[in-house]
C-alpha positions as CSV (number, residue, x, y, z in Angstrom):
1,M,-27.8,-9.4,27.9
2,K,-29.1,-6.5,29.5
3,K,-27.7,-5.8,33.0
4,I,-29.1,-3.6,35.4
5,C,-27.8,-1.8,38.5
6,M,-30.3,0.2,40.3
7,I,-29.3,3.3,42.4
8,F,-31.2,4.9,45.0
9,L,-30.0,8.5,46.8
10,A,-31.4,7.8,50.2
11,A,-29.7,4.3,50.2
12,A,-26.6,5.6,48.9
13,A,-26.5,8.6,51.1
14,A,-26.9,5.9,54.1
15,T,-24.1,4.1,52.9
16,A,-21.8,7.4,52.5
17,F,-22.4,8.7,56.0
18,T,-21.1,5.4,57.4
19,G,-18.1,6.3,55.7
20,C,-18.3,3.9,52.8
21,S,-18.1,6.4,50.4
22,D,-15.9,9.6,49.7
23,K,-17.4,13.0,50.6
24,K,-16.9,16.5,51.0
25,S,-18.8,18.7,54.0
26,A,-19.7,22.4,53.9
27,S,-17.8,24.0,56.7
28,S,-20.5,26.8,56.9
29,S,-23.5,26.5,58.9
30,E,-25.4,27.9,56.4
31,S,-27.4,25.8,54.0
32,I,-25.1,24.6,51.2
33,L,-28.5,25.1,48.9
34,S,-29.0,28.6,50.1
35,G,-28.7,30.9,46.9
36,R,-29.1,27.7,44.5
37,K,-31.1,28.8,41.5
38,D,-33.7,26.8,39.2
39,P,-32.5,26.2,35.8
40,E,-35.7,27.4,34.4
41,S,-35.2,30.7,36.0
42,I,-32.0,31.0,33.6
43,T,-32.3,31.9,30.4
44,F,-29.6,33.4,27.2
45,S,-30.0,35.1,24.6
46,W,-28.8,32.2,22.1
47,Q,-31.3,29.6,23.5
48,D,-34.3,30.0,21.0
49,A,-32.0,30.4,17.8
50,Y,-30.1,27.3,18.4
51,E,-33.5,25.4,19.0
52,K,-34.7,26.6,15.7
53,K,-31.5,26.0,13.8
54,I,-31.7,22.4,14.8
55,G,-35.4,22.0,14.0
56,E,-34.1,23.4,10.4
57,F,-31.5,20.6,10.3
58,K,-33.9,17.8,11.4
59,N,-36.2,18.8,8.4
60,S,-33.2,19.0,5.9
61,E,-31.9,16.0,3.5
62,E,-28.7,15.9,5.6
63,Y,-30.6,14.9,8.8
64,S,-30.9,10.9,9.8
65,E,-30.9,8.7,13.0
66,K,-26.7,9.4,13.0
67,S,-27.2,13.2,13.2
68,A,-25.9,14.7,16.5
69,F,-25.2,18.1,17.9
70,D,-23.1,19.8,20.6
71,I,-23.5,23.1,22.5
72,F,-19.8,24.0,23.4
73,D,-17.5,27.5,23.6
74,V,-15.3,27.0,21.3
75,T,-14.5,30.8,20.7
76,G,-13.4,31.4,24.6
77,D,-15.5,34.2,25.0
78,G,-17.8,32.7,27.4
79,S,-21.1,31.9,25.4
80,P,-21.3,29.0,23.5
81,E,-21.3,27.7,20.0
82,L,-23.7,25.2,18.1
83,I,-22.2,22.4,16.4
84,I,-24.0,20.1,14.4
85,S,-22.7,17.0,12.8
86,P,-24.5,15.3,10.1
87,N,-23.2,11.7,10.9
88,D,-20.2,10.0,12.0
89,D,-18.9,9.1,9.1
90,T,-15.1,9.3,8.3
91,P,-15.2,12.7,5.8
92,T,-18.0,14.0,7.7
93,K,-17.1,17.8,9.3
94,C,-19.1,19.4,11.8
95,T,-20.7,23.1,10.9
96,I,-19.9,25.6,14.0
97,Y,-22.6,28.4,14.1
98,T,-22.1,31.2,16.8
99,F,-24.8,33.6,17.9
100,V,-23.5,37.5,18.3
101,E,-25.6,40.7,18.2
102,D,-29.1,38.5,18.0
103,K,-27.6,37.3,14.8
104,L,-27.0,33.0,14.2
105,T,-23.6,33.0,12.1
106,E,-21.7,29.8,10.4
107,I,-18.1,30.5,11.3
108,L,-16.5,27.2,10.5
109,Q,-16.6,23.5,9.4
110,A,-14.4,21.4,10.8
111,G,-13.2,17.6,11.9
112,N,-13.8,14.4,10.6
113,S,-16.0,11.5,11.5
114,G,-18.2,14.1,12.9
115,C,-16.4,15.7,15.5
116,F,-13.1,17.4,16.5
117,S,-10.9,18.1,19.0
118,Y,-10.8,21.3,21.5
119,N,-8.4,22.8,24.1
120,P,-9.8,25.6,25.8
121,E,-6.7,26.6,27.7
122,V,-5.0,27.8,24.6
123,N,-8.0,28.2,22.7
124,V,-7.2,26.2,19.8
125,I,-9.1,23.2,17.5
126,K,-7.2,20.5,16.6
127,D,-8.7,19.5,13.2
128,E,-6.6,15.9,12.6
129,Y,-7.0,13.0,10.6
130,L,-5.1,9.9,11.0
131,G,-5.0,7.8,8.2
132,N,-3.0,4.3,7.1
133,G,0.2,5.5,7.7
134,F,-0.1,9.3,7.6
135,V,-1.6,12.4,9.4
136,L,-3.2,15.2,8.1
137,G,-4.1,18.3,10.3
138,K,-4.5,22.0,11.3
139,I,-4.6,24.0,14.1
140,L,-7.4,26.5,14.3
141,N,-7.2,29.8,16.7
142,F,-10.2,31.8,17.0
143,S,-9.6,35.8,16.7
144,N,-11.4,38.9,15.4
145,G,-14.4,37.2,15.0
146,S,-13.0,34.0,12.7
147,F,-11.0,30.8,13.1
148,N,-7.7,31.2,11.2
149,N,-5.3,28.4,10.2
150,T,-2.4,29.2,12.7
151,L,-0.9,25.7,11.5
152,S,-1.2,22.9,9.0
153,Y,0.8,19.7,9.0
154,S,1.1,16.3,7.4
155,D,3.6,13.3,8.1
156,N,3.7,9.7,6.8
157,S,6.5,8.6,9.0
158,D,4.5,5.4,10.1
159,S,4.5,4.2,6.2
160,A,8.4,3.7,6.4
161,S,7.4,0.1,6.9
162,L,5.7,0.2,3.6
163,G,8.8,1.5,1.7
164,A,6.9,5.0,1.1
165,E,9.0,8.2,0.7
166,I,9.0,10.0,4.0
167,Y,7.6,13.3,4.2
168,H,7.3,15.8,7.1
169,E,5.1,19.2,5.8
170,I,4.5,22.2,7.8
171,N,2.3,25.0,5.9
172,G,2.7,23.0,2.7
173,E,6.5,22.9,2.9
174,N,9.1,19.9,3.5
175,V,11.1,20.1,6.6
176,S,12.9,18.2,8.7
177,L,12.0,15.9,11.4
178,A,13.4,18.3,13.9
179,D,11.8,21.2,12.8
180,Y,8.4,19.6,11.9
181,E,8.4,18.3,15.6
182,K,9.8,21.7,17.0
183,E,6.5,23.3,15.5
184,L,4.0,21.2,16.7
185,A,5.7,20.7,20.0
186,P,3.1,23.6,21.8
187,Y,0.5,21.6,20.8
188,T,1.9,18.0,21.2
189,G,0.3,16.3,24.4
190,I,-2.1,18.9,25.3
191,S,-5.3,17.9,26.8
192,L,-8.3,18.1,24.3
193,I,-11.8,18.0,24.6
194,E,-13.9,16.0,21.7
195,A,-16.7,18.4,20.3
196,G,-19.7,17.4,17.9
197,R,-21.6,14.5,18.9
198,R,-22.7,15.3,22.8
199,Y,-26.3,14.8,21.9
200,T,-28.5,12.9,19.8
201,M,-31.5,15.0,18.3
202,G,-34.4,13.7,19.7
203,D,-36.7,16.2,21.5
204,A,-35.8,15.6,25.1
205,A,-32.1,15.9,24.4
206,V,-32.6,19.2,22.7
207,N,-34.7,20.7,25.4
208,Y,-32.3,19.3,27.8
209,A,-29.0,20.6,26.1
210,I,-30.6,23.7,25.2
211,R,-32.9,24.6,28.5
212,Y,-30.9,22.6,31.1
213,A,-27.3,21.6,30.5
214,E,-26.0,24.9,30.2
215,C,-27.1,26.5,33.1
216,W,-26.3,24.0,35.7
217,K,-23.0,25.7,36.5
218,D,-25.0,29.0,36.8
219,T,-27.6,27.3,39.3
220,L,-24.9,26.3,42.1
221,S,-25.2,28.0,45.3
222,S,-21.9,29.4,47.0
223,G,-21.8,26.2,49.0
224,Q,-22.0,23.7,46.5
225,K,-19.4,25.7,44.4
226,K,-17.0,25.4,47.0
227,L,-17.6,21.7,47.9
228,C,-17.4,21.0,44.0
229,R,-14.2,23.1,43.9
230,E,-12.3,21.4,46.7
231,M,-13.5,18.0,45.4
232,L,-11.9,18.9,42.1
233,E,-8.8,20.3,43.0
234,T,-8.3,17.1,44.9
235,E,-8.9,15.0,41.6
236,M,-6.7,17.5,39.7
237,T,-3.7,16.8,42.0
238,N,-3.9,13.1,41.8
239,A,-4.3,13.4,37.7
240,L,-1.2,15.7,37.2
241,T,0.7,13.0,39.7
242,E,-0.8,10.2,37.6
243,G,-0.3,11.5,34.2
244,R,-4.3,11.2,33.5
245,N,-6.4,13.9,31.1
246,A,-9.1,14.0,33.8
247,A,-12.5,16.5,33.2
248,F,-15.7,16.6,35.0
249,D,-19.5,17.5,33.9
250,F,-22.7,18.2,35.5
251,C,-25.8,16.3,34.6
252,D,-29.3,15.7,36.0
253,L,-29.8,12.2,36.6
254,N,-32.8,11.7,38.4
255,G,-34.9,14.7,37.2
256,D,-34.9,16.8,40.5
257,K,-33.4,20.1,38.9
258,I,-30.2,19.7,40.7
259,A,-27.2,18.4,38.9
260,E,-25.0,16.1,40.0
261,L,-21.4,16.3,39.7
262,I,-19.4,13.8,37.2
263,I,-15.8,13.3,37.5
264,S,-14.0,11.8,34.4
265,H,-10.8,10.1,35.5
266,G,-9.2,10.1,32.2
267,E,-9.7,8.8,28.3
268,A,-8.3,5.6,28.4
269,D,-10.3,2.6,27.7
270,E,-10.0,1.8,31.4
271,S,-11.0,5.4,32.8
272,S,-14.3,5.4,34.0
273,C,-16.5,8.2,36.0
274,T,-17.3,9.0,39.6
275,V,-20.7,10.4,40.1
276,Y,-21.3,12.8,43.4
277,Y,-24.7,14.2,44.4
278,F,-25.6,16.7,47.1
279,S,-27.1,15.2,50.1
280,N,-27.8,17.6,53.3
281,E,-24.3,19.6,53.9
282,N,-22.4,16.9,51.6
283,L,-21.2,16.2,48.6
284,V,-21.3,12.0,48.3
285,A,-19.9,10.0,46.2
286,M,-22.3,7.2,44.4
287,D,-20.8,3.5,45.2
288,G,-19.2,2.1,41.8
289,N,-17.6,3.6,38.7
290,Y,-19.3,4.1,35.4
291,G,-18.7,4.2,31.8
292,K,-15.8,3.9,30.0
293,N,-13.4,6.3,28.0
294,G,-14.2,8.8,30.8
295,V,-17.8,8.8,29.7
296,F,-21.1,7.4,30.1
297,S,-24.6,8.0,28.2
298,F,-27.5,9.5,29.7
299,D,-31.3,8.8,28.2
300,A,-32.6,12.5,28.6
301,E,-36.2,11.2,28.4
302,H,-36.2,7.9,30.7
303,Y,-33.5,8.9,33.3
304,V,-31.4,6.3,32.6
305,F,-27.6,6.1,32.4
306,F,-25.5,3.7,30.8
307,E,-22.4,2.0,29.1
308,D,-23.3,1.8,25.7
309,K,-21.9,-1.7,24.8
310,G,-24.8,-3.1,22.7
311,A,-26.3,-6.3,23.7
312,D,-24.1,-6.1,27.1
313,S,-24.6,-2.7,28.1
314,T,-25.1,-2.1,31.7
315,Y,-28.1,0.3,32.7
316,W,-28.4,2.2,36.2
317,S,-31.3,4.3,37.5
318,I,-31.5,7.0,40.3
319,A,-35.0,8.3,39.3
320,N,-37.3,5.5,39.1
321,S,-37.4,2.7,41.6
322,G,-39.9,0.3,39.8
323,F,-36.9,0.6,36.5
324,T,-36.2,-2.5,35.0
325,A,-33.5,-3.5,32.5
326,D,-35.7,-5.5,30.7
327,E,-38.3,-3.5,30.0
328,Y,-36.1,-0.5,29.3
329,K,-36.3,0.6,25.8
330,K,-33.6,3.6,24.9
331,S,-35.2,6.5,23.3
332,D,-33.8,8.9,20.7
333,S,-32.6,11.6,23.1
334,I,-29.2,10.4,24.5
335,A,-26.5,12.6,26.2
336,V,-22.6,11.7,26.3
337,T,-21.5,13.3,29.7
338,G,-18.1,13.1,31.5
339,R,-15.7,15.4,29.8
340,K,-17.2,19.0,29.1
341,Y,-14.5,20.9,31.3
342,L,-11.0,20.1,32.2
343,I,-9.8,19.4,35.6
344,S,-7.4,22.1,35.1
345,E,-6.7,25.7,37.1
346,S,-8.6,27.3,34.0
347,G,-11.3,24.9,33.5
348,L,-12.1,25.2,37.3
349,S,-11.8,29.1,37.0
350,A,-14.4,29.1,34.0
351,V,-17.1,27.4,36.2
352,F,-16.5,28.6,39.5
353,D,-15.1,32.0,39.2
């Protein structure tokens, strides 16, 4: 059964100003919008090349309705890579392309189930497969123009109850459990962002990903950046205290070319997102919490966002006052939003400094 919660920014703002929602106010008398840029005025050298490569893939035999892509900086140079995920089947790897010196180059195939994990704090890909009672993994670091295998590991400790002979391997050599854990210690418990399947390949999603999504942090005025940073610093303190892997994102949920700030409170099943929008001189929280596992889905064609649970999905709209869930038909242009940047000192610096 479809569920609907229609949200209108004007009404939400009125509620917020009576004290029912969290908000941050600009301290300067100058409008927070002063200096804000239109996303369509911002261009990057990689845009046409990435759009062309996605088009080529859609015309290949690998393409299917399960194909997806991502645009994400996994080399740590400040410019994003294009990641193409043919499908989400268990053995499927992503192909990662970069754009350097006006040339598109494939630099790596990694992951499983069409995605992989990345940590921007130490600039590594954690390429790990969890099987039935065992784990196989690699730690990859980008340097000198390519990804290098920093560490490979395997372990079957979880097969002990099955009577298996237990092994612990580092770089292909058997080691003691103590040495195994020591080698993995720098990469155990680090915060990770999942990359590879952020967007489906519908035309509206491709356009949004390439022409808008990577521009949002550059469209913000200094006043908007100040409000966002203050809100995120508060969340960072709370997340550290509570042991949550918090993250954030920007997404234009109503098509007004001003992105909303999305705060993801963690990755656990019960973790949701809070959506903040700019109203007058304030950053205001919309009533309610959205999504699960710290993300929700956004239909880039119809400007509808939702928690995807099949027949029990709940749909929200702040773009169309006449929206009804019963009449809504999901397009082929879906983005997963909420967890693009880690809420950490380096994560905030990468966006706001």
